[in-house]
N, C-alpha and C positions, 0 to 999 in steps of 0.2 A: 643302583638307583631305580626307584619304582616309577609307574607312569604318573603318580601323583607327583613325586618329586621332580620329575622331568618338566611337567606343565608349572609347578611352583617355580622352577629355576627360571624357565622361560618368561613368565610373568614378571619375575624380579628383574631380569635383564631389560625387559622392555621397559620398566619404570626407571631403571638405571639410565637408559638411553635417552629418556626425556630429561633427566635431572643433571647429567654429566656429559659434557660437550666432548669429553676425551674417550667416551665410551665408543666401542665399536658399533653399538647399535643405534647411536645418535643420528646416523646418517644411512638410513636404509634406501633401497631400491624400489621404486613403485613401477610395477609393470602394468600397461593398459593395452588396449586394442585400438590401433589407429583408424582413420576413416577408409583406408584401403584394405583393411583387416589384418594387417601386418603388427607384429608385436612391437610396443615402445617401451623403452625403459629409461628412467632417470633417477637420480638421487636427489633426495629431499632430506629435510631435518625433521626429526621425529619431535613433535611438539607437545603431545599430550597422549596419555593412555590411562584408561579406566578399565581395571581388571574385572569389576563386576558386571560391566556391559560390553566387554571385550571391545571397545571403541578406542581407535588410534586417531589422533589429529594430527594433519600435516597442513602446511599453508602453502598458497600459490599464488600467482598472478592470474587474474581472471581472464586475461588476453592469451594465456598460454595455450599451446597445443594440447596438453594433458587435460585441461579442464574441457576443452571442445570434445576430446576422446571420451571422457567420464560422462558427458552429457548424453553422447551416443550409446555408450555402453558402461554401465556403472559397475560392472564386476570389475575387480582388480586384485593384484597379488602384490604383496609387500615381502621383499627378501632382504634379510639381515645376515650379515656373516661376521664372526669374530675369528679372524685368523689365528689369533694367539690361543684361544680355547679349542679352536677347530670345531666351532659349533655354528650350525646354519638353522635359520628358522624362516620357514615360508608360510605368511598368513594370507589367507583367500577369503574374500568377502564382497560386500557391495559398499559403494561409496554413497555419499551424499554431499554436495557441494554447497556452501552457505555463503553468500555474499552480502545481503542486506539484512541480516537478522540478529537477534541476540547471540547466536553462537559465533558468528563472524565478529560482531562487536566486541565481545568478551575476549576472542582470540587477539584482536587487534590491540585492545586495551593491554593485554599480556605481554605484547611483544616489545622488544628494545627499540630504541629509535634507530639503531644501526639496521636492524632487519626491516624496520618500516620503510626505510629509504629505497630499499630494493623495489619496492612495487610502484615507485614515482618514474622509474625508467621510461624514456620516449626514444624511439617509438616502440611499439608493443614487442615482446619477446618473439624471436624467431624472424622478425623482419630483417631482410638484406639491407645492409648498410656499407658505406665506403671505408668507414673507420669506427672503432668501438666508441661509443658514448662516454662521456665523462660520467662519473659516479653521480647520481642524484644527492643532493644536500637536504631536500625537504622531507622531514620525518613524518609529515602529516598529508602531503601531496599525493600520496599513493593510496589511501584509503579506498578510493573509487574502484581501484584494480586488485584489491586484497579479497582473497576467498580462503576460507577454511574447509578443508577437506576432511570428512569423517568417513573411516573406513570401519564397519563393523565386520570384524573377520568371523567366519563360520567354520573354518578349519585352520588348524595350526599343524605344521609338521616341523618336528626338531631332529635334526641329524648331527649326531656327534661323531667325529672321526678319532679313533684311537687305535694304537697298535695292538692292543689286546682284543680288539673287535670293535667295528663300527655299530652304532645304535640308532636307530631310527623309530621314532614315535608319532603316531597320528592322533589328533583330537578332533572330534567332528561334533558340532552343536546342531547341525542342520535339522535333526529330527526332533529338536526341543531339548531332549536330555543329553548330556554328554556321553559321546561313545569314545573310548579310548582304546588303542591297540597299539602293539609293537608291529612294525614292518620290516621285511628284509631290506637292508641299507642298499 
């Protein structure tokens, strides 16, 4: 496989991760830096991908710790792994959190009622409670808590594990033009 084919495959898998909830890439791990400087990682749902702009869309509750972390430090990394294919992708870049704008409104309109209900949970995510709260039933009540997170990745690393030899490739857009290279796995 050439570097161009590796990148094309990665982009195809990201697009499939958005469209197919059974895809291993549907639920990536987002890594951020917490207020204390420690790494934080959590699983989200891949909601959108634009290969032309290298833009990934994720959704979150505005009251969550990850949104506060991204406000302090917008750099983040998305980790995706398909155990069956033995393929890992790491996408690093900068995020932008959209709450009350066209991006968030479009993302909200494109969400299913079941997903919308999650943002109506009370109290806020991460709040200590005595017992788990009942599932919210109001599909519109969580709009004020909903945000769309856009991650424009500047680097993408792909690692394929194989008995005949592991392969690792790096794609870097930080200088403007794409720089692609093989790396030692």
